[in-house]
N, C-alpha and C positions, 0 to 999 in steps of 0.2 A: 779211788776216785776222789777227785777233788771237788769241793763245792765252790760254786761261784761266789764272788764277794757280794755282801749285801749292799744295796745302794745306800749312799749316804744322802744328806739332804741337798748337798750342792750338785750331785750328779743326777739324781732322780732315777727312775726306773728305766728310762729310755737313753740315759747318757748324760753327758754334761749339759746344764741348762744355763741360760743367761739369767743373771739377776733381774728381777722385776724392776722396771722403771720407776723411778720416784713419781709420786702423784702429781707433783708440781711440773714436770717436764713436759714440754710441747709434743704432740703427736704429729707426725708428717706422714704423707702418703708415700709409699715406696716408689723409687724411680723405676722407669721402664728400662729394659736392657736396650731397646732399639726405638728409634723414632720412624714414623711413616715417611716415605720418600716425598720430596717436595713435589708439588704438581706444577708443571710448567704453565705459565700464564701468558698468553699473547692477546694483546688488545683486540678486540673485535669491533670492526666498524658497524655502526648502526645501518640497517638497510635503508637504501635511498627511498625518500618518499615519493609515491606515485601520486602526486597531487595533480589534479586537473586544473589547468588554468581557468581563471575566472570567466574569460571570454567563452570557452567551451561549455562551461556550465550554463550560462546564459543562452547560448545557442541551443543547447539541448533542450532547455526549458521552453524556448520559443517553438522548437519543432513539436515537442509534446502538446502544447497548447493548440497549435494549428491543427494537429491531427485530430484532437478532441473536438475542435470547432467543426472540421470537415465531416466527422462521424456524426455529430448532432446535426448538421445541415442535411446530410444523406437520409438520416432516419426521419427527420421531420419534413422531408419534402412532399410527402403525400398527405400531410396533415392540413385540414381545412384552415387552421390559424395562419398558414403560411400562403394562403390564396392571394392572388391579385387579379385584377381585371384582365380578362383574356385568357386565363387558366380554364381548363376543362375539369369536370367533376363527374363522379359515378356514385350513385347511391346504391350500396349493397344491401340496405335494409329495407323497410317499408315506408309508406307516406307518414304513418303515425309514429314509427320508431326508425328514423333514418340512421344510416351509417354511411356517412358521406366520406369520400377520399378524393384527392386530386389525382388525375390520370393524365397521360399524354393525349394531346388533342387528336392524334392520328390513331388512337387506339379504338378498337370496336366498343370498348366499355364506356367511352365517353358519351354521357347522356345530356350534360348541361355545359353552358359556357357561363363563367362567372362574369356577370355584367358589372357589379359594383361590390365593393367590400365596405361594410359599416361596423366601425368599432363602437359598440354601445347597443342598448336594447331596442333601439328605434327601428322597427321594421317598416314604418311608414316612409322611410327615406327611399325604399325601393320602389315605391309606387311611381316615382318619376321616371323610371325605366320603361320604355315603350315595349320592348321585346320580353318583359318579365313573365314567366311562367310558374316560378316557385321561390320561396325563400327557406333558407337553412338557417336555424339558430342554434348557436353552440355556446354554452356557459361553462366557463372554467373559473374556479375559485371566485374572484371578484370581478371578473371581466366577461363581457358578452360579445359574441362576434355574430355578425349577420351577413350572409351571402345572398346577394340578389342574383338569381339564376334565370338564364334564358335557355332557349333550345339550342342544341349543338349546331354550330354554323358549318 
């Protein structure tokens, strides 16, 4: 039986070895055996802007404002502050605590006819009305409204 040869310093136990690089030699990363395939690039057009022309924006704003005004007018139509001479009113409250609202003059609820509207706290201006049966005073913030009321005609 033969004995295997002893490793010498140049070959080492695993076989021949490369000599160590000198300390002053630069170290480089190993090269890859293959490169990734190139990715095809096609220029992509930016999506077309869907801008609304200025005139349409203005038109839309006008429509929104008109709708808001129409809703406000509809909501406040039975509000005593919107009363004018000749309108009809109904008191759903009591004489000491009135709850006045404007109603259609053909309605069965129409109790009073507005003879005069006074903007201010001067109820004495109603005394000039011959058919006067009641006055209604409403104070909101800093303004006062007086309705001079007569019997329903």
